[in-house]
C-alpha positions as CSV (number, residue, x, y, z in Angstrom):
1,M,-0.3,-0.7,-0.3
2,A,2.7,2.6,0.8
3,I,4.4,1.6,-2.3
4,L,0.7,3.1,-4.2
5,S,0.3,6.4,-1.7
6,E,3.7,7.6,-1.3
7,E,3.8,10.0,-3.7
8,D,6.6,12.7,-2.6
9,R,8.8,10.1,-0.7
10,V,11.4,7.4,-1.4
11,V,9.3,4.3,-0.4
12,V,12.6,1.9,1.2
13,I,12.1,-1.6,2.1
14,R,13.8,-4.0,4.1
15,F,12.8,-8.0,3.1
16,G,13.4,-10.2,5.2
17,H,12.5,-12.3,9.1
18,D,12.7,-9.7,12.3
19,W,14.5,-13.2,14.1
20,D,17.8,-12.7,11.4
21,S,20.5,-11.6,13.2
22,Q,21.2,-10.2,9.4
23,C,17.9,-7.5,9.5
24,M,18.0,-7.2,12.5
25,V,21.6,-5.2,11.4
26,M,20.0,-3.1,8.8
27,D,17.0,-2.9,11.2
28,E,18.7,-1.1,13.3
29,T,21.2,1.2,11.1
30,L,17.5,1.8,9.2
31,W,15.8,2.8,12.7
32,R,18.7,5.1,14.1
33,I,18.6,7.2,10.5
34,A,14.4,7.0,9.9
35,E,14.5,10.9,11.7
36,K,17.5,12.2,9.4
37,V,15.6,11.3,5.5
38,K,11.9,11.8,6.7
39,K,11.3,14.9,4.8
40,F,12.6,12.5,1.5
41,A,12.0,9.0,2.4
42,V,9.3,6.9,4.5
43,I,10.8,3.4,5.9
44,Y,9.3,0.0,6.2
45,V,10.5,-3.5,6.9
46,V,8.7,-6.8,5.7
47,D,7.8,-9.9,6.3
48,I,9.0,-12.1,3.5
49,T,6.6,-14.5,4.6
50,Q,3.8,-12.4,4.2
51,V,4.5,-10.9,1.1
52,P,4.7,-14.0,-1.0
53,D,3.9,-12.6,-4.5
54,F,6.4,-9.9,-3.9
55,N,9.1,-13.1,-3.6
56,T,8.6,-14.2,-7.1
57,M,8.3,-10.6,-8.3
58,Y,11.7,-9.1,-7.4
59,E,13.4,-12.1,-6.5
60,L,13.8,-12.5,-2.4
61,Y,16.2,-15.3,-1.4
62,D,17.9,-13.3,0.3
63,R,18.2,-13.2,4.0
64,C,18.2,-9.2,4.3
65,T,17.4,-7.5,0.8
66,T,16.4,-3.8,0.6
67,M,14.2,-1.8,-2.2
68,F,13.8,1.4,-3.2
69,F,10.4,2.7,-4.9
70,F,9.3,6.3,-6.2
71,R,5.9,7.2,-6.8
72,N,5.1,2.9,-7.4
73,K,7.6,2.7,-9.5
74,H,11.2,0.4,-8.3
75,I,13.8,2.3,-8.8
76,M,17.3,0.9,-9.4
77,I,20.6,1.0,-7.9
78,D,23.8,0.9,-9.6
79,L,26.1,-0.5,-6.1
80,G,29.3,-2.4,-8.7
81,T,28.4,-5.7,-7.4
82,G,26.5,-6.2,-11.0
83,N,23.1,-6.9,-9.1
84,N,20.7,-3.3,-9.9
85,N,17.7,-4.4,-8.4
86,K,17.9,-4.5,-4.5
87,I,20.6,-4.7,-2.0
88,H,21.5,-7.9,-0.1
89,W,22.7,-7.3,2.4
90,P,23.3,-5.4,6.2
91,I,24.6,-1.7,5.8
92,T,25.9,-1.1,9.4
93,D,26.9,3.1,8.4
94,Q,24.3,4.9,9.0
95,Q,25.5,7.7,6.6
96,E,26.3,5.3,4.2
97,V,23.0,4.4,4.0
98,I,21.8,8.4,3.9
99,D,23.6,9.2,1.3
100,L,22.2,5.5,-0.8
101,I,18.6,7.4,-0.5
102,E,19.5,10.6,-0.9
103,I,20.4,9.3,-4.5
104,V,18.2,7.8,-5.1
105,Y,16.1,10.8,-4.0
106,R,17.4,13.0,-6.9
107,G,18.0,11.0,-9.0
108,A,14.0,9.2,-8.9
109,R,12.4,13.2,-8.4
110,K,13.9,13.5,-11.8
111,G,12.5,10.4,-13.5
112,K,15.6,7.9,-13.8
113,G,15.2,4.7,-12.7
114,L,18.7,3.8,-12.1
115,V,21.1,5.8,-10.1
116,V,24.6,4.9,-8.9
117,S,26.5,4.9,-5.8
118,P,28.4,7.0,-4.8
119,K,30.3,4.1,-2.9
120,D,31.3,1.1,-4.9
121,Y,30.8,-2.4,-3.3
122,S,31.8,-4.4,-5.8
123,T,33.9,-6.4,-3.1
124,K,32.3,-7.1,0.1
125,Y,36.4,-7.2,0.9
126,K,39.3,-5.2,0.4
127,Y,42.7,-6.0,-0.8
């Protein structure tokens, strides 16, 4: 419902399970930034067992998945990982998540369906 009704803000949805450790980490980060991003984003957490249609439509097979929507449109984000549809790992850095949401918001307001992340996540480990 939020995806359909929200007109001026990015809808950030974390799909997963409340009891999952990765989701708990991401939920903590999202909870801490919710007040800071409330003017341009709204955040929801969704249990994937409650939305089987979404699981199929958006291929929600990971333990923790975060996706962005704007005016009923899925906004993809190029993170350098090859999968532009979603973030499938927890992010602990609050400013990093705020930056991602802000980039999505700015791009979506301009009509873009794909935005480029300010940080390259092409490798999880730095060598």
